[in-house]
DRENDO-1510 file (C-alpha; in Angstrom, 1 decimal, always signed):
<recs>
REC; n; res; u; v; w
REC; 1; MET; +176.9; +224.8; -3.6 .
REC; 2; ARG; +174.1; +226.4; -1.8 .
REC; 3; CYS; +174.4; +224.7; +1.8 .
REC; 4; ALA; +171.5; +224.5; +4.1 .
REC; 5; VAL; +172.9; +223.8; +7.9 .
REC; 6; LEU; +169.5; +222.7; +10.3 .
REC; 7; GLY; +171.3; +223.5; +14.4 .
REC; 8; SER; +172.8; +226.3; +15.5 .
REC; 9; GLY; +175.0; +224.7; +18.3 .
REC; 10; SER; +178.6; +224.5; +18.4 .
REC; 11; TRP; +179.2; +221.6; +15.8 .
REC; 12; GLY; +176.4; +223.1; +13.7 .
REC; 13; THR; +177.6; +226.6; +13.2 .
REC; 14; THR; +181.5; +225.2; +13.7 .
REC; 15; PHE; +180.5; +222.9; +10.4 .
REC; 16; ALA; +179.1; +226.4; +8.6 .
REC; 17; GLN; +182.0; +227.9; +9.0 .
REC; 18; VAL; +184.0; +225.5; +7.2 .
REC; 19; LEU; +181.3; +225.1; +4.5 .
REC; 20; ALA; +181.7; +229.1; +3.9 .
REC; 21; ASP; +185.4; +228.9; +4.4 .
REC; 22; ALA; +185.2; +226.3; +1.4 .
REC; 23; GLY; +183.4; +228.5; -0.5 .
REC; 24; ASN; +179.1; +228.1; -0.8 .
REC; 25; ASP; +176.7; +230.1; -0.2 .
REC; 26; VAL; +175.6; +228.8; +3.7 .
REC; 27; VAL; +171.9; +229.5; +5.3 .
REC; 28; VAL; +171.7; +228.5; +9.2 .
REC; 29; TRP; +168.8; +227.3; +11.0 .
REC; 30; ALA; +168.4; +228.1; +14.0 .
REC; 31; LYS; +165.5; +227.4; +16.5 .
REC; 32; SER; +166.1; +231.1; +18.9 .
REC; 33; ALA; +165.4; +234.5; +17.1 .
REC; 34; ALA; +168.7; +235.8; +18.9 .
REC; 35; THR; +170.8; +233.4; +17.9 .
REC; 36; ALA; +170.2; +234.0; +14.5 .
REC; 37; GLU; +170.0; +237.8; +14.7 .
REC; 38; ALA; +173.7; +237.1; +16.4 .
REC; 39; ILE; +174.9; +235.3; +13.3 .
REC; 40; THR; +173.2; +236.7; +10.6 .
REC; 41; THR; +174.3; +240.6; +11.7 .
REC; 42; ASP; +177.1; +240.1; +14.4 .
REC; 43; HIS; +178.7; +236.9; +12.6 .
REC; 44; VAL; +179.1; +235.3; +15.9 .
REC; 45; ASN; +177.3; +232.9; +18.4 .
REC; 46; PRO; +177.9; +233.9; +21.8 .
REC; 47; THR; +175.9; +231.1; +23.4 .
REC; 48; TYR; +178.2; +228.4; +21.4 .
REC; 49; LEU; +180.7; +229.8; +19.8 .
REC; 50; PRO; +181.8; +232.7; +22.5 .
REC; 51; GLY; +184.4; +234.7; +21.3 .
REC; 52; VAL; +185.0; +233.0; +17.8 .
REC; 53; ALA; +184.7; +235.3; +14.7 .
REC; 54; LEU; +182.1; +233.6; +12.2 .
REC; 55; ALA; +182.7; +234.2; +8.2 .
REC; 56; PRO; +180.9; +237.4; +7.1 .
REC; 57; SER; +178.9; +235.1; +4.5 .
REC; 58; ILE; +177.3; +233.1; +7.0 .
REC; 59; THR; +173.6; +233.6; +7.5 .
REC; 60; ALA; +170.6; +232.5; +9.8 .
REC; 61; THR; +167.1; +232.5; +10.1 .
REC; 62; THR; +164.0; +230.4; +12.4 .
REC; 63; HIS; +162.4; +229.2; +9.3 .
REC; 64; LEU; +162.9; +225.7; +8.3 .
REC; 65; ARG; +161.3; +226.1; +5.1 .
REC; 66; GLU; +163.5; +229.1; +4.0 .
REC; 67; VAL; +166.2; +227.6; +4.9 .
REC; 68; LEU; +165.7; +224.3; +3.0 .
REC; 69; ALA; +164.8; +225.5; -0.2 .
REC; 70; GLY; +166.6; +225.6; -3.4 .
REC; 71; ALA; +169.6; +223.4; -1.0 .
REC; 72; GLU; +171.9; +221.3; -2.7 .
REC; 73; VAL; +173.4; +219.6; +1.0 .
REC; 74; VAL; +171.4; +219.4; +4.0 .
REC; 75; VAL; +173.3; +219.4; +6.8 .
REC; 76; VAL; +171.6; +218.1; +9.9 .
REC; 77; ALA; +173.3; +218.8; +13.5 .
REC; 78; LEU; +170.7; +218.3; +15.9 .
REC; 79; PRO; +170.4; +216.6; +18.8 .
REC; 80; SER; +169.6; +212.7; +18.0 .
REC; 81; GLN; +167.1; +212.2; +20.0 .
REC; 82; ILE; +164.9; +214.7; +18.8 .
REC; 83; VAL; +165.5; +214.8; +14.9 .
REC; 84; ARG; +162.6; +212.6; +13.8 .
REC; 85; GLU; +160.1; +215.2; +16.3 .
REC; 86; VAL; +161.4; +218.5; +14.4 .
REC; 87; LEU; +162.2; +217.1; +10.6 .
REC; 88; THR; +159.4; +215.1; +9.9 .
REC; 89; PRO; +156.9; +218.0; +9.2 .
REC; 90; TYR; +159.2; +218.7; +6.8 .
REC; 91; ARG; +159.6; +216.3; +4.3 .
REC; 92; ASP; +157.6; +218.1; +0.8 .
REC; 93; ALA; +160.3; +221.1; +1.9 .
REC; 94; VAL; +163.6; +219.2; +0.7 .
REC; 95; PRO; +164.8; +219.4; -2.7 .
REC; 96; ALA; +164.2; +216.6; -4.5 .
REC; 97; GLU; +168.0; +216.1; -5.8 .
REC; 98; ALA; +169.6; +216.9; -2.2 .
REC; 99; VAL; +172.8; +215.2; -0.6 .
REC; 100; VAL; +171.1; +214.8; +3.5 .
REC; 101; VAL; +174.2; +214.9; +5.6 .
REC; 102; SER; +174.5; +214.0; +9.1 .
REC; 103; LEU; +176.6; +215.5; +11.6 .
REC; 104; MET; +174.7; +213.6; +14.5 .
REC; 105; LYS; +176.2; +211.0; +16.6 .
REC; 106; GLY; +174.0; +208.9; +18.2 .
REC; 107; VAL; +170.9; +206.1; +18.0 .
REC; 108; GLU; +167.5; +206.7; +18.2 .
REC; 109; LEU; +165.4; +205.3; +21.3 .
REC; 110; GLY; +162.9; +203.3; +20.7 .
REC; 111; THR; +164.0; +202.4; +17.1 .
REC; 112; ASP; +167.6; +201.3; +17.8 .
REC; 113; GLU; +168.3; +203.3; +14.3 .
REC; 114; ARG; +171.2; +204.8; +13.2 .
REC; 115; MET; +170.9; +208.4; +12.0 .
REC; 116; SER; +171.0; +207.6; +8.7 .
REC; 117; GLN; +168.1; +205.3; +8.7 .
REC; 118; VAL; +166.2; +207.5; +10.7 .
REC; 119; LEU; +166.8; +210.5; +7.8 .
REC; 120; ALA; +165.8; +208.4; +5.2 .
REC; 121; GLY; +162.5; +207.4; +7.3 .
REC; 122; ILE; +161.4; +210.4; +7.8 .
REC; 123; TRP; +162.2; +212.0; +4.4 .
REC; 124; ASP; +161.7; +209.1; +2.1 .
REC; 125; LEU; +165.5; +209.2; +0.8 .
REC; 126; ALA; +167.5; +206.8; -1.4 .
REC; 127; PRO; +170.5; +205.5; +0.4 .
REC; 128; ASP; +172.8; +207.5; -2.7 .
REC; 129; ARG; +171.2; +210.6; -1.1 .
REC; 130; VAL; +172.2; +210.3; +2.6 .
REC; 131; ALA; +176.3; +210.9; +4.0 .
REC; 132; VAL; +177.6; +210.8; +7.3 .
REC; 133; VAL; +180.3; +213.1; +8.7 .
REC; 134; SER; +182.4; +211.7; +11.4 .
REC; 135; GLY; +185.8; +212.0; +12.7 .
REC; 136; PRO; +188.3; +213.4; +15.4 .
REC; 137; ASN; +186.5; +216.6; +15.3 .
REC; 138; LEU; +185.7; +219.0; +18.6 .
REC; 139; ALA; +184.1; +222.1; +17.4 .
REC; 140; GLY; +185.8; +224.8; +19.6 .
REC; 141; GLU; +189.3; +224.0; +18.2 .
REC; 142; ILE; +187.8; +223.6; +14.5 .
REC; 143; ALA; +186.4; +227.0; +14.4 .
REC; 144; ARG; +189.3; +228.5; +15.3 .
REC; 145; ARG; +190.3; +227.1; +11.7 .
REC; 146; GLN; +193.0; +224.2; +13.3 .
REC; 147; PRO; +193.9; +221.7; +11.7 .
REC; 148; THR; +192.1; +218.3; +11.8 .
REC; 149; THR; +190.8; +215.4; +9.7 .
REC; 150; THR; +187.3; +213.6; +8.7 .
REC; 151; VAL; +185.8; +211.1; +6.9 .
REC; 152; VAL; +182.9; +211.5; +4.4 .
REC; 153; ALA; +180.5; +208.3; +4.2 .
REC; 154; CYS; +178.2; +207.2; +1.7 .
REC; 155; GLU; +176.8; +204.1; +0.4 .
REC; 156; ASP; +177.6; +206.2; -3.8 .
REC; 157; GLU; +181.1; +206.8; -3.2 .
REC; 158; HIS; +180.6; +209.5; -6.1 .
REC; 159; VAL; +178.4; +211.5; -3.6 .
REC; 160; ALA; +180.7; +210.8; -1.1 .
REC; 161; HIS; +183.2; +212.6; -2.6 .
REC; 162; ARG; +180.4; +215.4; -3.8 .
REC; 163; VAL; +180.2; +216.3; -0.2 .
REC; 164; ALA; +183.6; +216.1; +0.4 .
REC; 165; GLN; +185.2; +218.0; -1.5 .
REC; 166; ALA; +182.0; +220.9; -0.6 .
REC; 167; CYS; +183.5; +220.2; +2.9 .
REC; 168; SER; +187.2; +220.7; +2.2 .
REC; 169; THR; +189.4; +223.2; +3.7 .
REC; 170; PRO; +193.4; +224.1; +4.0 .
REC; 171; TYR; +192.7; +223.0; +7.6 .
REC; 172; PHE; +189.5; +220.1; +7.1 .
REC; 173; ARG; +191.3; +217.8; +5.6 .
REC; 174; THR; +188.5; +215.2; +4.4 .
REC; 175; PHE; +188.8; +211.4; +3.1 .
REC; 176; THR; +185.8; +209.1; +1.7 .
REC; 177; THR; +184.4; +205.8; +2.7 .
REC; 178; THR; +181.2; +203.6; +1.4 .
REC; 179; ASP; +181.3; +201.9; +5.1 .
REC; 180; VAL; +178.5; +204.6; +6.7 .
REC; 181; ILE; +177.5; +201.6; +9.2 .
REC; 182; GLY; +181.4; +202.2; +10.9 .
REC; 183; VAL; +181.8; +205.1; +10.7 .
REC; 184; GLU; +178.1; +206.2; +12.6 .
REC; 185; ILE; +178.6; +203.0; +15.1 .
REC; 186; GLY; +182.1; +204.3; +15.9 .
REC; 187; GLY; +180.8; +207.9; +16.5 .
REC; 188; ALA; +178.0; +206.7; +18.8 .
REC; 189; VAL; +180.0; +204.7; +20.6 .
REC; 190; LYS; +182.7; +206.3; +21.2 .
REC; 191; ASN; +180.6; +209.1; +22.8 .
REC; 192; VAL; +179.6; +206.5; +25.8 .
REC; 193; ILE; +182.7; +205.3; +25.9 .
REC; 194; ALA; +184.0; +209.4; +26.6 .
REC; 195; LEU; +181.9; +209.3; +29.4 .
REC; 196; ALA; +183.2; +206.1; +30.9 .
REC; 197; VAL; +186.4; +207.3; +30.8 .
REC; 198; GLY; +185.5; +210.8; +32.5 .
REC; 199; ILE; +183.9; +208.6; +35.5 .
REC; 200; ALA; +187.5; +207.1; +36.1 .
REC; 201; GLN; +188.9; +210.4; +35.6 .
REC; 202; GLY; +186.2; +212.5; +38.1 .
REC; 203; LEU; +187.4; +209.3; +40.6 .
REC; 204; GLY; +190.8; +210.5; +40.5 .
REC; 205; TYR; +192.4; +207.4; +38.2 .
REC; 206; GLY; +195.3; +208.0; +35.5 .
REC; 207; ASP; +196.3; +207.3; +32.1 .
REC; 208; ASN; +196.6; +203.4; +32.4 .
REC; 209; THR; +192.5; +203.4; +33.1 .
REC; 210; MET; +192.0; +206.2; +30.5 .
REC; 211; ALA; +193.9; +203.7; +28.0 .
REC; 212; SER; +192.5; +200.9; +28.8 .
REC; 213; ILE; +188.6; +201.8; +28.8 .
REC; 214; MET; +189.4; +203.5; +25.8 .
REC; 215; THR; +190.8; +199.9; +24.1 .
REC; 216; ARG; +188.3; +197.9; +25.3 .
REC; 217; GLY; +186.0; +200.4; +24.2 .
REC; 218; LEU; +186.9; +200.6; +21.0 .
REC; 219; SER; +186.8; +196.4; +20.9 .
REC; 220; GLU; +183.0; +196.8; +22.1 .
REC; 221; ALA; +182.4; +199.4; +19.0 .
REC; 222; ALA; +184.1; +197.2; +16.4 .
REC; 223; ARG; +182.2; +193.9; +17.7 .
REC; 224; ILE; +178.9; +195.7; +17.2 .
REC; 225; GLY; +179.7; +197.4; +13.8 .
REC; 226; ALA; +180.7; +193.9; +13.0 .
REC; 227; ALA; +177.4; +192.6; +14.0 .
REC; 228; VAL; +175.4; +195.3; +11.9 .
REC; 229; GLY; +177.5; +194.8; +8.8 .
REC; 230; ALA; +180.5; +197.2; +9.3 .
REC; 231; GLN; +183.7; +196.8; +8.1 .
REC; 232; PRO; +186.5; +196.3; +11.0 .
REC; 233; ALA; +188.8; +198.2; +9.1 .
REC; 234; THR; +186.8; +201.7; +10.3 .
REC; 235; PHE; +187.1; +201.2; +13.8 .
REC; 236; ALA; +191.1; +201.8; +13.2 .
REC; 237; GLY; +190.3; +204.8; +11.4 .
REC; 238; LEU; +189.5; +208.4; +12.1 .
REC; 239; ALA; +185.5; +207.4; +12.5 .
REC; 240; GLY; +187.3; +204.8; +15.0 .
REC; 241; MET; +190.0; +205.2; +17.0 .
REC; 242; GLY; +190.8; +209.1; +16.1 .
REC; 243; ASP; +187.3; +210.1; +16.7 .
REC; 244; LEU; +187.7; +207.8; +20.2 .
REC; 245; ILE; +191.0; +209.4; +21.0 .
REC; 246; ALA; +190.0; +213.0; +20.7 .
REC; 247; THR; +186.6; +212.6; +22.5 .
REC; 248; CYS; +188.4; +210.5; +25.2 .
REC; 249; SER; +191.2; +212.8; +26.0 .
REC; 250; SER; +189.7; +216.6; +25.4 .
REC; 251; PRO; +188.0; +218.6; +28.0 .
REC; 252; LEU; +186.3; +220.2; +24.8 .
REC; 253; SER; +184.4; +217.2; +25.0 .
REC; 254; ARG; +180.7; +217.5; +26.7 .
REC; 255; ASN; +180.5; +213.6; +27.0 .
REC; 256; HIS; +184.1; +213.5; +29.0 .
REC; 257; ARG; +183.6; +216.3; +31.0 .
REC; 258; LEU; +179.9; +214.9; +31.3 .
REC; 259; GLY; +181.6; +211.8; +32.8 .
REC; 260; SER; +184.4; +213.5; +35.0 .
REC; 261; LEU; +181.4; +215.3; +36.6 .
REC; 262; LEU; +179.3; +212.0; +37.3 .
REC; 263; GLY; +182.4; +210.5; +39.1 .
REC; 264; GLN; +182.9; +213.1; +41.6 .
REC; 265; GLY; +179.7; +212.6; +43.0 .
REC; 266; MET; +177.3; +214.9; +40.1 .
REC; 267; SER; +174.0; +213.8; +39.5 .
REC; 268; LEU; +172.8; +213.2; +36.4 .
REC; 269; GLU; +170.8; +216.0; +36.0 .
REC; 270; GLY; +173.6; +218.2; +38.1 .
REC; 271; ALA; +176.3; +217.3; +35.7 .
REC; 272; ILE; +173.5; +217.8; +32.8 .
REC; 273; GLU; +172.9; +221.3; +34.3 .
REC; 274; GLU; +176.8; +221.8; +34.5 .
REC; 275; ILE; +177.9; +221.9; +30.9 .
REC; 276; GLY; +174.9; +223.3; +29.5 .
REC; 277; SER; +174.9; +221.9; +26.5 .
REC; 278; THR; +174.0; +218.3; +24.5 .
REC; 279; ALA; +176.0; +215.5; +26.0 .
REC; 280; GLU; +175.2; +212.2; +23.0 .
REC; 281; GLY; +176.5; +209.7; +25.0 .
REC; 282; ALA; +174.0; +210.3; +28.0 .
REC; 283; LYS; +171.7; +210.0; +25.5 .
REC; 284; SER; +172.1; +207.3; +23.5 .
REC; 285; CYS; +173.5; +205.0; +25.8 .
REC; 286; ARG; +170.6; +202.6; +26.1 .
REC; 287; SER; +169.9; +202.4; +22.3 .
REC; 288; ILE; +173.5; +201.1; +21.9 .
REC; 289; LEU; +173.2; +198.5; +24.7 .
REC; 290; ASP; +169.7; +197.6; +23.3 .
REC; 291; LEU; +171.3; +196.9; +19.7 .
REC; 292; ALA; +174.6; +195.2; +21.2 .
REC; 293; ASP; +171.7; +193.0; +22.8 .
REC; 294; GLN; +169.9; +192.4; +19.9 .
REC; 295; HIS; +173.0; +190.8; +18.3 .
REC; 296; GLY; +174.2; +188.8; +21.5 .
REC; 297; VAL; +177.0; +191.2; +21.8 .
REC; 298; THR; +178.4; +191.7; +25.2 .
REC; 299; THR; +179.7; +195.6; +25.6 .
REC; 300; SER; +181.0; +195.4; +29.5 .
REC; 301; ILE; +181.8; +199.5; +29.5 .
REC; 302; ILE; +178.2; +200.5; +27.7 .
REC; 303; ALA; +176.6; +198.4; +30.2 .
REC; 304; ALA; +178.3; +200.0; +32.9 .
REC; 305; VAL; +177.4; +203.2; +31.4 .
REC; 306; VAL; +174.0; +203.0; +31.5 .
REC; 307; ALA; +174.1; +201.3; +34.7 .
REC; 308; VAL; +175.4; +204.1; +36.0 .
REC; 309; LEU; +173.3; +206.9; +34.5 .
REC; 310; TYR; +170.4; +205.1; +34.7 .
REC; 311; ASP; +170.0; +202.1; +36.7 .
REC; 312; GLY; +171.2; +203.7; +40.0 .
REC; 313; ALA; +174.5; +201.9; +40.3 .
REC; 314; SER; +177.2; +203.0; +42.7 .
REC; 315; VAL; +180.1; +204.3; +40.6 .
REC; 316; PRO; +183.1; +202.7; +42.1 .
REC; 317; GLU; +182.0; +199.7; +42.5 .
REC; 318; THR; +181.2; +199.6; +38.8 .
REC; 319; VAL; +184.6; +200.8; +37.8 .
REC; 320; ALA; +186.2; +198.4; +40.3 .
REC; 321; GLY; +183.6; +195.7; +38.8 .
REC; 322; LEU; +185.1; +196.1; +35.6 .
REC; 323; VAL; +188.1; +195.7; +36.7 .
REC; 324; ASP; +187.6; +192.1; +39.0 .
REC; 325; ARG; +187.6; +190.0; +36.2 .
REC; 326; PRO; +188.7; +186.4; +35.7 .
REC; 327; PRO; +191.2; +186.4; +32.1 .
REC; 328; ARG; +190.3; +185.8; +29.3 .
REC; 329; PRO; +191.8; +186.4; +25.9 .
REC; 330; GLU; +192.0; +189.3; +24.4 .
REC; 331; ASP; +189.6; +190.3; +21.5 .
</recs>
């Protein structure tokens, strides 16, 4: 199939590689002319995937309408908070039969909408034309064709299967589900929990602390998901526990690295500059907390991350406060 990938960051470029390896015709939209030229001519993306040789069949351009023309699958891999601004003007350019696939893991500030909802709204898409992909998918490993698994979600199971087939390779195993809400909530919340794990590790805490935050964080994700209509089992799968483990445990995770720098005493602005790329948890944590509050869901870890990042809370005191609580039943 002809596949358009909107976004030339590490995950967008890596997914373009997956699609090309699966036998598709792939063109990437890049904001930077230098990046587009490097992908097309030199088959590399030195900014986001240094040292990785890309498939020669992948091309890139800065002309978004050109990328969308004739696409059967449109993959969106942009920072979640700029999607509406960047893509709204191109509503008339999306082919009528194209399936739109979100790789993004965030909740939009101001609307508290999941990324599939944002895309459906700005491009007037029916639910069976929107799919999402999520799982333990660290771009740097997949770009080197190391084995992993992922979940493709769409309300129409046949569309989910079609997208899954389009990105299935010997190293990229796909599963399908109709639980779009659960897959997106799991993917968005795990970024915030990875920030919390990184903060704790930056303070010098070890594996017990990390495991505790991850487990309680997964509970927060599942409770938010249940409140907005997700299937509980999704959070025990690849888009829940699987993605959470990978993102919270790996130095390849931007959210984990950002949290670690904050735990070591760096400011948010300095930490963002240090990692040099988007950490979605820092952008989406406030909207995720707002979504939880709207549905009466208590989220101690997410609230603590927001307090540290945006309310001036002390990192050591906030982490200590998460532990110094009275006993209660585990949920």
